[in-house]
N, C-alpha and C positions, 0 to 999 in steps of 0.2 A: 327311253332314248337318252334323256338327260344324264341318267346315272351311268350308262355305258360310255357316253362321250366324256364325262367327267373322269371316269376311271382311266380311259385312254390318255387323257391329258396329264393326269397325275403320274401315270407310269412313264410318260415321256420326260417329265420334269425330273423324276427320280433317276431315270437313266442318265440324263445329262449331269445331274449332281453327283451321281456315283462315279462316273468317269472322271469328273473334275476332282473328286476326293482321292481316287486311285492315283491319278497322274500327278497331281500337285499337292496333295494332302489338304484337308479342310482349313487348317490354320493358315498355311502359306497362301492358299488361294484367296481366302477371305481377306487376309492382310493386303495382298496385292490388289484385290478388288477395291478395298477401302482407299488405298493409296491412289489408285487410278481415278477413282471417283472424286477424291479430294483435288487432284490435279485438274480434272475437268471442271470442277466447280470454280477453281481459281482462274480458269480460262487462260492458263499459261502453258502452252504447248512446250515451251522451252524450259519449264521449271525442272529443277533437279529433284526427281522423285527417287528416293532410295528404296531399293528392293533387296532384301536380304537373300543372297545367293547361296548361303550355307545349307539351307534346307529346301530344296526345290522339289521334293516329293520323289515319286518312283520313276519319273520320266527317264532319267538317265540309266535306269536299270532295266527298262523294258526293251525287248527285242523289236526289231522292225515288224515282225509278224504280229506281235501283240499290239503294237501301236496301230497297225493297219486294221486289226479286228475292232479296236476301239473306234477308229475312224469310220469303219463300216456301220457301227452302231449309231454314230452321230449322223452319218449320211441318211440312214433310214429314218432317224428322228426328224431330220430336215424334210424328207419327203412326206412324212406324216403331217408335219406342220404346214407345209405348202398345200397339200391336198385339203387339209382341214380349213385353212384360211380361204381357199378358193371356192369352197362350198357355201355360197351366200344363203341358200335356203336353210342349211343346217345351222349356220351362225344366227340367222334370224330366229329360228326355233329356240335356240339356247338363250338368246337375248330376251325373248318373250317369257321363257320359263323363269 
């Protein structure tokens, strides 16, 4: 049970990271994440955080249909996470393991 649940969780994480990498490119996304995190740490919502707009990944090249397919993947991942988190017995079993 533990191994099966672990695999499901890892697959969900890989799915989300893959979509992030496709749409925003890993370097761009990580840079933005770092800048956003730094801004949050400074606790300054009005801080001027520079985001390089020259390389925003594949987002602007994807069709609406492609973006909706990626969105469907993310929605399914959200449903999985919601169901996973609402199953207290399963979470307790994992915690004990």
